[in-house]
Backbone as a ProteinNet text record, in pm:
[ID]
protein_1_A
[PRIMARY]
XXXXXXXXXXXXXXXXXXXXXXXXXXXXXXXXXXXXXXXXXXXXXXXXXXXXXXXXXXXXXXXXXXXXXXXXXXXXXXXXXXXXXXXXXXXXXXXXXXXXXXXXXXXXXXXXXXXX
[TERTIARY]
70.2	31	96.2	63.2	172.8	121.8	192.4	203.1	102.9	83.2	-11	18.5	43.3	52	-47.5	-54.9	-150.7	-106.7	-91	-88.5	-146.9	-185.9	-266.2	-213.6	-220.7	-190.7	-322.6	-347.6	-434.2	-420.7	-458	-445.4	-460	-384.3	-430.3	-539.6	-669.7	-751.4	-871.8	-1018.3	-1046.3	-1135.9	-1188.6	-1256.8	-1160.7	-1052.1	-980	-1029.9	-1010.5	-1046.3	-1167	-1285.9	-1363.5	-1320.2	-1246.1	-1218.4	-1146.1	-1031.4	-892.1	-1017.5	-1080.7	-1198.1	-1263	-1315.2	-1340.5	-1234.8	-1110.8	-995.4	-979.8	-982.1	-942.9	-1044.6	-1206.5	-1270.1	-1275.9	-1274.9	-1254.9	-1156.1	-1036	-950.2	-938.6	-967.9	-977.2	-1112.7	-1181.5	-1275	-1249.9	-1159.1	-1090	-1003.5	-932	-862.3	-931.7	-1036.1	-1139.6	-1082.6	-1110.7	-1062.1	-1185.8	-1289	-1419.3	-1422.5	-1415.1	-1383.8	-1326.7	-1244.8	-1159.3	-1181.1	-1290.4	-1343.1	-1344.4	-1415.8	-1487.3	-1340.1	-1279.7	-1176.2	-1090.7	-1062.6	-916.8	-1007.7	-1104.1	-1157.3	-1168.4	-1216.7	-1178.2	-1048.3	-925.5	-826.3	-794.4	-784.9	-781.4	-802.7	-932.7	-1003.1	-929.8	-895.1	-773.9	-641.8	-586.1	-460.9	-435.3	-587.5	-579.5	-636.1	-695.3	-730.4	-600.1	-523.6	-415.7	-321.5	-290.5	-225.9	-301	-452.5	-460.6	-468.5	-508.1	-486.5	-309.3	-235.3	-97.1	-4.1	-50	66	-28.1	-161.5	-222.9	-104.6	-93.6	-18.3	147.4	189.2	304.6	357.6	217.9	271.5	146.8	169	66.9	-14	50.8	-66.4	-10.9	-80.1	-19.6	-85.6	19.7	-19.7	-36.8	-166	-171.1	-148.9	-92.1	-55.5	-97.8	-151.5	-178.3	-63.6	-59.3	35.3	-46.3	-25.5	-106.3	44.2	97.4	201	181.4	197.2	163.9	53.4	-27	-151.4	-167.3	-110.4	-102.4	-85.1	-193.8	-245.7	-192.6	-97.5	2	-76.4	-157.5	-185.3	-104.8	-72.2	28	5.7	38.8	-16.7	137.3	174.9	277.3	269.7	346.3	296.3	409.8	392.2	496.1	579.5	565.4	621.4	784.9	886	1027.1	1014.5	969.4	971.3	1132.7	1118.3	1241	1214.7	1289.6	1241.1	1169	1076.7	997.1	1082.9	1049.7	1157	1073.8	1059.9	958.3	972.8	815.1	808.8	671.2	692.8	596.9	454.7	370.8	267.2	173.7	151.4	52.6	-76.1	-107.9	-206.4	-307.8	-362.5	-452.6	-494.4	-335.7	-359.5	-444.3	-539.3	-602.6	-550.3	-434.2	-363.5	-181.3	-142.3	7.3	69.5	5.5	36	101.1	83.6	88.6	218.7	335.4	472.1	523.6	428.2	468.2	400	265.8	217.1	290.2	351.3	435.6	571.6	651.7	756.8	727.7	623.3	581.3	574.5	503.1	421.4	564.3	645.7	791.9	867.9	868.8	952	902.3	724.5	679.6	670.6	687.8	703.4	836.8	952.3	1053	1059.7	1036.7	1053.4	951.5	847	783.3	857.8	943.7	974	1098.6	1183.8	1291.3	1289.9
-116	-18.1	122.4	239.5	360.8	413.7	536.5	654.4	736	786.2	932.9	1030.9	1115.8	1226.8	1331.7	1442.8	1554.2	1663.2	1768.5	1882.7	2032	2075.6	2177.5	2263.3	2411	2493.1	2567.5	2570.1	2628.8	2700.9	2836.3	2946.5	2879.4	2957.7	2911.5	3003.5	2917.2	2972.1	2869.5	2881.2	2806.5	2730.6	2852.8	2804.5	2707.6	2680.6	2606.5	2444.2	2398.3	2301.1	2250.5	2261.7	2204.6	2196.3	2319.1	2291.8	2195.8	2182.9	2093	1943.3	1911.4	1800.6	1767.2	1881.1	1866.6	1856.9	1907.8	1835.6	1712.9	1674.1	1528.2	1437.3	1466.4	1377.7	1398.5	1505.2	1487.6	1473.7	1434.4	1350.1	1211.6	1181.1	1013.9	984.1	1041	1000	1001.5	1092	1081.2	997.2	947.4	825.1	680	701.8	579.8	508.2	600	542.6	567.7	604.6	686.7	546.3	445.8	389	470.7	527.3	570.8	728	748.7	896.3	958.1	895.6	913.4	956.1	831.6	791.2	914	899.3	1023.6	1171.2	1182.6	1338.4	1330.4	1266.3	1255.5	1303.8	1228.7	1240.5	1390.3	1409.6	1555.5	1666.9	1635.7	1747.4	1752.1	1654.3	1645	1704.5	1661.9	1719.4	1843.3	1930.6	2076.3	2130.3	2067.4	2151.5	2205.8	2062.1	2078	2204.8	2224.8	2349	2457	2459.2	2607.7	2607.8	2533.4	2523.4	2599	2559.3	2558.1	2617.5	2671.5	2716.9	2865.6	2895.7	3038.2	3158.6	3271.6	3337	3317.5	3186	3172.4	3143.3	3112.9	3057.3	3108.5	3104.4	3154.3	3090.3	2935.9	2866.6	2722.9	2608.2	2459.7	2410.2	2308	2222.2	2064.6	2050.6	1891.3	1812.9	1704.2	1607.8	1480.3	1419	1301.5	1233.3	1112.2	1034.6	902.6	776.7	693.2	589	489.4	394.3	274.1	193.9	59.2	0.5	70.6	23	117.2	179.6	254.3	411.1	468.7	588	684.4	759.3	853.7	1002.4	1010.3	1166.9	1248.8	1375.8	1440.3	1629.3	1647.7	1837.1	1860.1	2023.8	2048	2206.4	2267.7	2420.1	2485.2	2650.7	2688.4	2766.3	2783.9	2795.7	2682.7	2772.8	2680.6	2613.3	2561.3	2471.2	2445.7	2468.3	2406.6	2275.2	2188	2065.1	2073.6	1993.2	1968.2	1916.9	1980.4	1934.9	1829.2	1739.4	1670.9	1730.3	1800.2	1868.6	1759.6	1804.6	1768.8	1870.4	1820.9	1922.3	1957.3	2026.5	2132.2	2016	2004.5	1889.5	1996.6	2104.1	2158.6	2145.4	2094.6	2090.4	1949.3	1976.8	1925.6	1822.6	1836	1772.2	1787.7	1702.4	1688.9	1606.9	1496.9	1405.4	1260.3	1249	1148.2	1133.9	1189.6	1129.6	1111.9	1156	1137.4	981.7	972.6	818.9	724.3	780.7	666.5	636.5	701.9	701.8	608.4	677.3	581.3	386.9	396.8	271.8	201	238	168.3	134.5	228.1	191.1	117.4	113.8	25.6	-162.3	-125.3	-246.6	-287.3	-222.3	-272.1	-354.4	-257.8	-330.3	-468.7	-477.1	-567.9	-720.8	-650.3	-763.3	-826.4	-763.4	-798.8	-872.6
-10.8	35.3	16.4	-83.6	-105.4	37.2	48.7	145.3	115.2	208.3	201.8	303.8	288.9	375.4	325.1	487.7	407	587.4	559.2	634.6	617.9	710.3	701.7	834.6	836.2	931.6	996.2	1123.6	1144.5	1246	1265.3	1353.9	1515.7	1603	1743.7	1797.7	1798.2	1828.3	1848.9	1966.2	1969.9	1844.1	1735	1659.8	1515.1	1578.6	1506.4	1532.2	1656.1	1685.1	1614.3	1568.3	1446.4	1349.4	1322.5	1188	1150.4	1249.6	1235	1208.5	1281.3	1312	1143.4	1115.2	963.3	840.3	860.8	788.1	794.4	884.9	931.8	827.6	870	840.2	684.7	606.7	475.4	437.1	475	435.3	413	566	561.5	483.4	428.6	344.8	228.2	188.6	71.3	41	183.4	137	179.5	198.4	180.9	342.1	414.5	575	620.7	584.3	697	841.4	826.8	934.7	1087.6	1031.6	1129.2	1183.5	1115.6	1129.4	1261.8	1300.2	1457.1	1566.5	1542.9	1627.6	1619	1493.6	1417.9	1494.9	1455.5	1535.5	1687	1737.1	1846	1924.3	1872.1	1886.6	1835.9	1739.6	1653.2	1777.4	1814.4	1926.6	2025.2	2102.9	2155.4	2170.3	2096.5	2058.1	2028.2	1971.1	1913.4	2042.9	2134	2261.4	2363.6	2348	2412.7	2381.2	2260.6	2161.4	2208.8	2203.5	2188.8	2383.3	2453.9	2595.6	2670.6	2581	2598.3	2553.5	2464.7	2330	2278.3	2368.4	2322.1	2385.1	2316.5	2351.4	2318	2285.4	2232.3	2121.4	2013.3	1885.7	1777.9	1680.6	1582.8	1531.4	1498.6	1476.7	1489.4	1456.7	1475.8	1373.7	1334.4	1217.7	1289.2	1162.2	1173.8	1082	1120.6	1004.5	1026.5	872.6	886.4	811.1	831.8	742	713.2	605	600.8	554.6	619.3	602.4	607.8	502.5	541.9	670.2	615.6	706.1	843.2	892.8	1037.2	930.3	1024.8	1031.6	1175	1078.8	1193.9	1227.8	1315.8	1322.7	1442.8	1391.2	1477.8	1486	1568.1	1588.7	1678.9	1586.5	1659.1	1626.9	1722.4	1714.3	1691.1	1668.4	1602.5	1686.7	1830.8	1949.1	1940.3	1962.5	2043.1	2146.8	2214.5	2346.3	2387.6	2561	2589.5	2645.6	2660.9	2682.6	2817.6	2867.9	2981.3	3074.4	3215.7	3354.2	3440.8	3508	3549.9	3704.6	3710.4	3843.7	3949.3	4093.1	4155.1	4138.1	4127.6	4128.8	4270.3	4267	4388.2	4422.4	4548	4611.3	4513.9	4480	4436.5	4279.6	4248.4	4098	3967.7	3872	3843	3699.8	3695.8	3623.7	3570.7	3493.5	3508.9	3623.2	3645.1	3753.5	3696.9	3563.3	3485.8	3484.2	3465.1	3487.8	3665.4	3724.2	3868.1	3910.4	3849	3849.7	3827.8	3699.4	3637.7	3692.1	3759.3	3822.4	3946.7	4042.4	4153.3	4117.3	3999.5	3960.2	3928.1	3870.1	3833.5	3983.4	4054.4	4205.7	4284	4288	4359.9	4265.7	4168	4082.7	4130.4	4117.9	4166.7	4281.5	4396.8	4533.5	4495.5	4486.7	4494.4	4485.9	4313.4	4240.4	4371.5	4412.5	4460.1	4637.2
[MASK]
++++++++++++++++++++++++++++++++++++++++++++++++++++++++++++++++++++++++++++++++++++++++++++++++++++++++++++++++++++

């Protein structure tokens, strides 16, 4: 199966989220991958929302990329801001997000202790 690639830029604004979802729908239907539209649209919404939430004010646009290679669909989002590498920090007790890396690190340590 030959590969296909598509990318499109969107402004870092809330109204770009439904526009990005519509774009994904159009591309996937054109690629005869209509069965993936619902899942890919949901993923697009989540990724675009993250860009809007975290890059708003730091970049002008985000780019949505779709690639189809050897039966695999890759959907990726990049923004126009040049970020520094993230650093692991301990979230405050009242924070509602950002706990994933901390939980994974604790889980690895707990598994290591029980295995010895």
